[in-house]
C-alpha positions in Angstrom: 75.5 64.8 73.8 74.2 66.5 77.0 73.8 70.2 76.8 74.7 72.8 79.4 71.1 73.5 80.2 70.5 69.8 80.8 73.4 69.7 83.2 72.1 72.7 85.0 68.7 71.1 85.4 70.3 67.9 86.8 72.4 70.0 89.2 69.3 71.8 90.5 67.4 68.5 90.9 70.4 67.0 92.8 70.7 70.1 95.0 67.0 69.8 95.9 67.4 66.1 96.7 70.5 66.8 98.8 68.7 69.5 100.8 65.7 67.3 101.5 68.1 64.5 102.6 69.9 66.9 104.9 66.7 68.1 106.5 65.6 64.5 107.1 69.0 63.6 108.6 68.9 66.7 110.9 65.4 65.7 112.0 66.5 62.2 112.9 69.6 63.5 114.7 67.5 65.9 116.8 65.2 63.0 117.7 68.2 60.9 118.8 69.6 63.8 120.8 66.2 64.4 122.5 65.9 60.7 123.4 69.4 60.6 124.9 68.7 63.8 126.8 65.4 62.4 128.2 67.0 59.0 129.1 69.8 60.7 131.0 67.9 63.7 132.4 70.2 66.2 130.6 69.4 69.8 129.9 70.9 72.3 127.5 72.7 73.8 130.4 74.3 70.5 131.1 75.7 70.4 127.5 77.1 73.9 127.8 79.2 73.0 130.8 81.3 70.6 128.7 82.0 73.1 126.0 85.2 75.0 126.8 85.3 78.6 125.9 88.5 79.6 124.1 90.3 82.1 126.4 92.7 84.3 124.6 95.3 86.3 126.5 95.5 90.0 125.6 98.6 90.6 123.6 101.1 93.2 124.7 101.7 96.0 122.2 104.8 95.5 120.1 107.4 98.1 120.9 108.3 100.7 118.2 111.5 99.8 116.5 111.9 102.6 113.9 111.1 106.3 114.0 111.3 109.2 111.5 112.4 112.1 113.6 111.3 114.6 111.0 107.7 113.5 110.8 107.3 111.5 114.0 106.0 108.5 112.1 106.9 105.1 113.6 107.0 101.4 112.6 107.3 98.3 114.8 109.4 96.4 112.2 106.6 93.9 111.6 104.7 93.6 108.4 105.2 95.6 105.2 107.6 98.5 105.5 105.8 101.9 105.4 106.1 104.3 102.5 108.2 106.8 104.4 110.9 104.1 104.8 111.0 103.1 101.1 114.4 103.4 99.5 116.0 104.4 102.7 118.4 102.6 105.0 116.4 101.2 107.9 119.4 101.4 110.2 119.3 105.2 110.0 115.8 105.2 111.6 116.4 102.5 114.2 115.5 103.6 117.8 118.5 103.1 120.0 
């Protein structure tokens, strides 16, 4: 029967083998990329032009939906209800 320590030793050995295989594959991939770039006269700047930057639109603030007139605290109605609204009727605090 194989012991826990033997399994741990095998895992460590396999992780070392996997890391060296990964390094070898990365080296080969870099060589292939360099060859293609040389053959076609490409530069790093040429590669950057094809990558599209994700443009996000700024979000408009969510309008306040509930207000406690006594304390001035507000809530948009999104997410978890605040503590000041627990056990109370939300309709009583609705901004009209």
